[in-house]
N, C-alpha and C positions, 0 to 999 in steps of 0.2 A: 503493500500499499503505500509505503514511503517513497518507493522507487517510481511509482506511478505520479505521485505528488510532485516530485523532483523533475521529471519528463514534463509534465504539464507547466511547470514555472519556466522550463528553459523555452518551451514553445511559445509560451506568452510573451517571454523576453524577446526572443527573436521576431515574434510578430510586431510588438511595439517598435523595435529597432527599425524593422522594414518600412513601417509605415513613417517612422520620422525621417528617415533617408528619402523617402518619396516626397514627403512635404517640403524638407528642406530643398531638394532638387527643384521642385515647382516653384518655390518662392524666390530662390536664388537663381533660377533659370541656368543651372549648371548644366553644360553640354556633356551627354552621356557618349561613351564610345562602345562601339559595337562592330567587330571584325575591322579594327583599325579605321572605321568611318566615324566621323562626328555628326551626331545627330541632335539638333537643337529641339530641346523638350519645348513644346508650346502648350499655351493654356489652351482649354477646350473651345473658347471663343475664337483663337486663331487659328485652330486646325480646320483644314478644309473638310466640308461635309462630305460623306462619302454618297454618291447617287447610285442606287440600285437600278439596274435595267434588266428587266426579264425578256428573253427571247426563246422561243420553241425552236427545236432543231429536229424536224422530221426527217426520216430516213431518205426519203426522195427529194427533201429540199435543204439539204445541209449547205449547199453552196450559197443558198439565198441567205441562210442563217449567217454564214460567215461574211457576205457582203454587207449585211446590216451592221454587223458587230464592226466590221472594217470602216464603214463610213461614220460611225460614231466616235471610234477610236482616232481616225484622222483629222476629225473636225473639233475636238475639245482638248483642253488642257485640264479639265475637271477630274477629280477623283473618282473614276467609274468603276462599279464592281458589276460585273455581267454575272447573272444568274442565267445559265443555259439548261432548258429543261427539255429533257428527252426521254425516250423510253429505254429500257434496260439494254436492248440491243444497239443503241445508237450513241450512248454515253463514250464507249471507248473509241469509236470513230470520231466523234467530234474533238475529243482531247488530242488525238493524233492529229488531226488537221490543224488544230490550233497551234500545237507544239512545233510542227513543220512548216509554219508560215511566219509572217511579219508580226503576227498576232500573239506570238509566244510571250510579249511583254506585258499583255493585258493582265488584269485582276480577274479572275473568274471562278465560279464554282459551278460544278454540275449537279442538276437536281433530276433524280429520277422520278417520273410519273408513273405510277402504277394504273393501268387501265381498268383493273378490277374494281376500282372505287366506282366506276360508271355503271357497274352491273346493276341492272334493274331500274336505272334512272332516265335512260334514254330509249325512245322506241325507233325501231328501225324503220327508215323512210327510203323506199326503193327508188324514189324519184331523184333524190340528191345523196346517193351514198357516200360521195366525198366530204360530206359535211359531217359525217359520223366518225372521223378519225379522232382517237382519243386526244391527241393534243390540242385538237379545236376547243376543248373543254377547259384546259388549264387555266384560263383567265378567272374562270368562277371559283377555282381552288387555291388562288395565290394566298389567301390569308392562312391557309393551312401548310403550304408550302414554304412560304419565306414570311415568317412572322416577327422578324426582327425589326422592321420598319414600319412607320406609321403611312407611309406612301413609297410606292415604287412606279417605275415607268415600265409598262408593258408594251412591247412593239411587237408585230406581225414580222414575219422573216421576209416579206415582200416590200419592204420600206427601205428606203436609202435616207439617211439623216444628211442634210447638207449644211445645217447650223450647229451651234454648241448646244448639246443636249442638257446643260447647266440652265440654260435660259427656260426649257420647258418644264424642267423640274422645279424652278424657282418661280413658277407662275400659279 
């Protein structure tokens, strides 16, 4: 019992020490170094806001999704985080496509959309079967897929963005 008390005291001391160091660095704006690079610690007000952009990448339309991502990346200096939504079999292809192009510099996360979530929720329509593709319904499930943000930008893969995406996000 005495050993556990001693361990708890040491852990509490380390926690308090860590908090003090963090507060000291924030108050005095002491640059920290990481891998021999100097990083200026900024206050939350000075940090650039991350702009979440969601794009679906269907198997037959990956080129269109990559073109949309490329147009955003080429036309903004904003801190954009791409959420690329796809089915289980397309996620590895999208990663490979991005890593072997000029887009390897982008910040992105892949999100797998499970089409089983739609089971029993949509009725087959023989006149327009292309509208029943699972990724057409992703926009309705965004709060479940990407819940970290109050708002996101959702773009179809058939768009080319010619301006700064930050202007759209801040309106």
